[in-house]
C-alpha positions in Angstrom: 146.2 153.9 32.2 142.5 153.9 31.3 141.5 153.1 34.8 144.0 155.7 36.2 142.4 158.4 34.1 139.0 157.2 35.1 139.9 157.4 38.8 141.4 160.8 38.3 138.1 162.0 36.7 136.0 160.6 39.7 138.5 162.2 42.1 138.1 165.6 40.5 134.3 165.2 40.5 134.5 164.2 44.2 136.6 167.3 45.0 134.3 169.6 43.1 131.3 168.1 44.8 132.8 168.4 48.3 133.9 172.0 47.7 130.2 173.0 47.5 130.0 172.1 51.2 133.2 173.4 52.7 131.8 173.0 56.2 132.4 169.3 55.7 136.1 170.0 55.9 135.8 171.3 59.4 133.4 168.5 60.4 135.7 165.8 59.2 138.7 167.5 60.8 136.8 167.5 64.1 135.8 163.9 63.7 139.3 162.8 63.0 140.8 164.7 66.0 138.1 163.3 68.3 138.8 159.8 67.1 142.5 160.3 67.6 141.9 161.9 71.0 139.8 158.9 72.0 142.5 156.5 71.0 145.2 158.4 72.8 143.1 158.8 75.9 142.6 155.1 76.0 146.3 154.5 75.7 147.0 157.1 78.4 144.6 155.4 80.8 146.1 152.0 80.2 149.7 153.0 80.5 149.0 154.9 83.7 148.5 151.5 85.2 151.0 149.4 83.4 154.2 149.7 81.3 153.1 147.3 78.5 149.9 145.9 77.1 150.4 142.2 76.1 154.0 143.1 75.5 153.3 146.2 73.4 155.1 149.4 74.5 153.3 152.8 74.2 155.2 153.9 71.1 154.4 150.5 69.4 150.7 151.0 70.1 150.9 154.4 68.5 151.9 152.5 65.3 148.7 150.5 65.6 146.7 153.7 66.0 148.4 155.3 62.9 147.8 152.2 60.8 144.2 152.0 61.9 143.6 155.6 60.8 145.4 155.2 57.5 143.5 152.0 56.4 140.2 153.5 57.7 140.7 156.7 55.8 141.6 155.0 52.5 138.6 152.6 52.7 136.1 155.3 53.8 137.4 157.8 51.2 136.9 155.6 48.2 135.8 152.0 48.7 132.9 152.3 51.2 131.1 155.3 49.6 131.4 153.7 46.2 130.1 150.4 47.3 127.3 152.0 49.2 126.2 153.8 46.0 126.5 150.5 44.1 124.1 148.8 46.6 121.7 151.6 46.2 121.8 151.3 42.4 121.1 147.6 42.7 118.1 148.3 45.0 116.7 150.9 42.6 117.5 149.0 39.5 119.7 151.8 38.1 122.8 149.7 38.0 122.0 149.2 34.3 123.6 152.6 33.5 126.9 151.5 34.9 126.8 148.0 33.3 126.4 149.5 29.9 129.7 151.5 30.2 132.7 150.2 28.3 134.8 149.6 31.4 134.9 146.8 34.0 131.8 147.2 36.2 133.6 146.0 39.4 136.4 148.6 39.0 133.9 151.3 38.2 131.7 150.4 41.2 134.8 150.6 43.5 135.9 154.1 42.6 133.1 156.2 41.4 132.3 157.9 44.7 135.1 159.8 46.4 134.6 161.6 49.8 137.8 163.6 49.6 137.7 165.0 53.1 138.4 161.5 54.5 142.0 162.1 53.3 142.3 163.9 56.7 142.1 160.6 58.4 145.0 159.3 56.2 147.0 162.5 56.9 146.4 162.3 60.7 147.3 158.6 60.6 150.6 159.3 58.8 151.5 162.0 61.4 150.8 159.6 64.2 152.8 156.9 62.5 155.8 159.2 61.9 155.7 160.3 65.5 155.7 156.6 66.6 158.6 155.8 64.2 160.6 158.8 65.6 160.2 157.2 69.1 161.1 153.8 67.7 163.7 154.9 65.3 166.6 153.1 67.0 164.8 149.8 66.5 163.4 150.1 63.0 165.5 149.0 60.0 165.0 148.8 56.3 163.7 145.2 56.5 161.0 146.2 59.1 160.0 149.1 56.9 159.7 146.9 53.8 157.7 144.3 55.8 155.4 147.1 56.9 154.7 148.3 53.4 154.1 144.8 52.2 151.7 144.0 55.0 149.9 147.4 54.8 149.3 146.8 51.0 148.0 143.3 51.7 145.8 144.7 54.5 144.2 147.3 52.2 143.6 144.7 49.5 142.1 142.3 52.0 139.7 144.9 53.4 138.7 146.0 49.8 138.0 142.4 48.7 136.0 141.7 51.9 133.8 144.8 51.4 133.2 143.8 47.7 132.0 140.4 48.9 129.7 142.0 51.4 128.4 144.5 48.8 127.8 141.8 46.2 125.2 140.3 48.5 123.0 143.2 47.5 122.0 141.2 44.4 120.0 138.9 46.7 119.1 141.1 49.7 117.0 144.2 49.4 119.0 146.5 51.8 122.4 145.9 53.1 123.6 149.3 54.4 123.5 148.0 58.0 126.0 145.2 57.2 128.6 147.8 56.3 127.9 149.6 59.5 128.3 146.4 61.4 131.7 145.9 59.7 132.7 149.4 60.7 131.8 148.7 64.3 133.9 145.5 64.2 136.7 147.4 62.5 136.8 149.7 65.6 138.4 146.8 67.4 141.5 147.3 65.2 142.5 150.3 67.4 144.1 147.7 69.6 146.3 144.6 68.7 144.1 141.6 68.3 146.3 139.6 70.6 144.7 141.4 73.6 141.3 139.9 72.9 139.9 136.5 74.0 140.8 133.6 71.6 137.3 133.4 70.1 137.3 137.1 69.3 140.9 136.9 67.8 139.6 134.2 65.5 136.7 136.3 64.4 138.9 139.4 63.8 141.4 137.4 61.9 139.5 134.9 59.7 135.9 136.1 59.5 136.3 139.9 59.6 140.0 140.3 58.6 140.8 143.3 60.9 143.9 141.6 62.2 145.4 141.3 58.8 144.6 144.9 57.9 145.9 146.6 61.1 147.8 144.4 63.5 149.9 142.5 61.0 151.3 145.7 59.4 152.0 147.1 62.8 153.8 144.0 63.9 155.9 144.2 60.7 157.0 147.7 61.5 157.8 146.9 65.2 159.6 143.6 64.4 156.9 141.4 66.0 155.5 139.7 62.9 156.2 136.0 62.3 157.0 134.7 58.8 154.0 132.4 58.9 151.6 135.3 59.7 153.1 137.5 57.0 152.8 134.7 54.4 149.3 134.2 55.5 148.5 137.9 54.8 150.2 137.7 51.4 148.3 134.5 50.6 145.0 136.0 51.7 145.7 139.2 49.7 146.1 137.0 46.6 143.2 134.6 47.3 140.5 137.0 48.5 140.4 139.3 45.4 139.9 136.1 43.3 137.0 135.0 45.5 135.6 138.5 45.4 135.8 138.6 41.6 134.2 135.2 41.2 131.4 136.1 43.6 130.9 139.5 41.8 130.5 137.8 38.4 128.1 135.3 39.9 126.1 138.2 41.4 126.0 140.1 38.1 124.5 137.1 36.4 121.6 137.2 38.9 121.0 140.9 38.6 117.5 141.9 37.4 117.5 145.7 36.7 115.1 148.2 35.3 115.8 147.0 31.8 115.4 143.3 32.7 
């Protein structure tokens, strides 16, 4: 309950801060619609030449687009801006102010910056997903919906843990903003099922940068394509990676030299 109240406080502060610049709402809405239009245009071009893409039907690929936008919106609304601010605090030596607070530093570093207009991406993704479900309604059952929710939760946890690991490297490297930009560039590949990529790239997008677990696996769960082994792998990684991120975080904290050091 303490952390829920803390998140609510930071959410309110984020809303109040963004309301000072209401033009950002229009800018974010435009960005979200342009991103959606780009994805739909790509789908339109491909399916004007073929009926399926690696076995995926048009409505099934709409699921991929919806999941991509939902996960992207959630991470860019809270996790990425918070961790970007954390890395800046490490660089400037001002992380001391956060470490002295009577709450867990990792939790606080993960939620204290909220860019509320990114919720538009989540909303647009949900609309796309509902439209895709409406087109696939005859083939989606309760089991597929539950598998989707489980896989989507695992995907968000995996992406969060991976970003925490990347951000923790700031304790040893001066400036790491570019590494998050590189991750975002690779995440763009999640607009499409990873099965369409060459084997070496599928390996990278599954085991090195876990885009496949975040986007493709939930989409496969909803469309009835996922295998039990892959789903178990996603669950296992969602359990293991937060532990790895936590251990690495604590190791990094011990090597932090701030303004008061």
